[in-house]
N, C-alpha and C positions, 0 to 999 in steps of 0.2 A: 830533744835530741835523741833520746832513746827511741822514740818513734821512728826517727830517720834511720837509725841503725837497724832496727827490726825490719823496716821497709826495705833497706838495702840488702839485708841477709835473705829476706824472702825473695827478692828479685834475683839475687845470685843463685839461690836454691832453685828457683823456677828455670833460670837459664841452664843450670846444671842438669836438671831433669829433662829439659828440652834437648840438650846435647846428647844425653844418654839415649833418649828415644830415637833421635836422629841416627846415632851410631848403630843402634839395634836394627833400625829399618834398613840401613845400608848393608848390614851383615845379612839380613834376610834377603835383600835384593841380590847380594852376591851369591847366596845359597840357591836362590831361584834361578839365577843365571847359570850356575854350575849344573843344576838339575836339568835345565833346558839343553845345555850343551851335551850332557850325557845322553839324554833322550834323542837328540839329533844324531849323535854318533851311532847309537843303537839302531835308529831308523835307517841311517845310511848303510850300515852293515847289512841290514835286511834287504835293502834295495839292491846292493851289490850282489848278494847271494842270488836274489831272484833274477837279476840281469844275467848273471853267469849261467843259471839254469835255462833261461830263455835262449841265450846264445847257443848253448850246447844242443838244445832241442831243435833250433833252427838249422844248425849244421847237420844234424842227423837227418832231418827232413830233406835238406838240400841233397845229401848223398843218396837218399831213397829216390828222389825225383830224377837225379842223373842216372841212376841204375835203371829206372823204368824207361827213361828216354832212350837209353842204349838198347833195351829190349825192343822197344817200338821201332827203332831205326833198323835193327836186325830183321825184325818181322817185315818191315816195309821193303827192305832190300831183297829178302827171300821171295816176297810176293812179286816184285818186279822181275826177278830171275825166272820165277814160275810163269809169269805172263809172257816174257820173251820166249821161254821154252815152248809154251803153248802156241804162240804165234809161229815159231819156227816149225813146230810139228804140223800146224795147220797148213803152212806154206809147202812143207814137204809132201803132205797128203794131197794137196791140190796139184802139185807138180807131177807126182807119181801117178795119180789117178785122174789126169786131166779129162780124159774121155768121159769118165763117169760123171764128173761135175758138169761138164759141158752138156751132156745129154739131160742131166737132171735140171739144169737151168732152162733147157728148151721145153721142159714140161713132161718129159718121159717119166713113167712110173718106175719104181724099183724093179718090178717084174720085167718090164720092157727093156730096161737097161741091162739087166742080167742076161736076158735072152739074146740081145743084140751083141753083147761083148763076150758071150759064152762064159759067164761067171755064175756063181751061186747067188740066189736071192739074199741069203743071209750075209754073204760077203759084201755085196753092194750096199745093203742096208747098214751094215756095221761101219763101212767106210764113210758113208754119209753122216752117220751119227758122230763118229770121231771128229769130223770136220766142223761140226757145229749144227745149229738148227737148220732145218731144210729151208732153202730159199723160196720154194713154192709149196 
């Protein structure tokens, strides 16, 4: 009977040791879980900071692009106005000096046009240069 009691006490002792080990393992699991949660929270803070930095950088670049676009648009409009102005000047010259352009298109030289219209060679040449490249 003593053997049965020793056997029962050993069995109870084994069960107690097993329960203590099990409790310690759960505690370790809980600590590991808490550590993982802390690391996840830290990583999330890092990601949030990086996201905010990226967002700020993108907003800054967006503003720079809009500024550049505005400059390009102003340049384009200026060039269009210059182009219209040049066309108007060209039409004005052609209208005012019709005879010079007509004779030039017929193949007369600058000297011949100047002599025929009683103008200076330099003046005729200058007018033709202002109007654009010679047609012949």
